[in-house]
N, C-alpha and C positions, 0 to 999 in steps of 0.2 A: 757810596756803595752800601747795599744792605744784603743781609744773608738770613735765610730761614732754614730750619732743619725739621724734617718730618720722618716718621716711621710709617711704613706701608702695612696696613692692617688687613687689606683684602687678601683672602686666601689664594687668589689668582695672581697676586702681585700687580705690577704696573703693566697691565695687558693693553691690547690695542684700543679698546673703547675709551678708557680714561686717559690713556696716553694721547690719543688723537684730540680729545677735548682740551687737554692741558696745552698741547701745542697750538691749537686754534686760539685759545685764550692768550697765550704768551705772544702770539703774532700780532695781537691788537695793539701792542705797546712798542714805542720807539726804543726803549731801553734795551741794553744788552742783557739777556736773561740766560743764565747757564744752569744746568741741572746735572747732578751726578753724585759721585762718591769721592772719598779722598783719592782713590786710585784713578778716576777718570771723570772729567767734566765735559759736557757736550752742550751745543746750542739748543736751548729748550724750544726753539721755533722750528726745529727740523725733526720730523717724525722718525726718520731712519736712525739718527743718533740716539734719540730717546729710547727707541725699541732695542737698540744694540746694547744698552746698559743691562738689559735683562734683570731688572730689579724685581725681587721676590718678596713674599710676605715676611715681615720682620726686618727687612733691610732698612737702613736709614739713608735718606737722600738729603742733599744740600742743594739749595737754589740761591744763586746770587743775582742781584739786580743792580745795574749801573746805568744811569741816564736821567734824562730830564723828567720822565714820568714814572720813576721807580717807586715812589710812594703809592701811587694808584695801582701799579702792577702788583706790588707786594700785597696790598689789601685784597685785590681781586683773587690772586692766586691762593692766599691763605683761606679765604672763604670757600673757594673751589675744593681745595684739598680736604678741609674739615667736613665738607658735605659728601666726600667721596672716599671714605674709609682710610684716611690718613690721620695720624696723631702727631701733634707737636712734640719735639724732643726737648 
């Protein structure tokens, strides 16, 4: 199992467009991918759960990866996040 933490820098937070792209990317992998905060984690492959987190600018989010292709998933998600106004914590 691997874990990454990022801060949301976009002034609009994790809004529909990047959330949808992140969900689409996560869905490409067989691994279980969770996204959230210490208070609540959701399946990163489900747009409703991701949007329900209502993550805003400055919030920190954690993603966990567990499965056979977790290394590939972590690498792809890190690249996506860093290209879309997220900063590693």
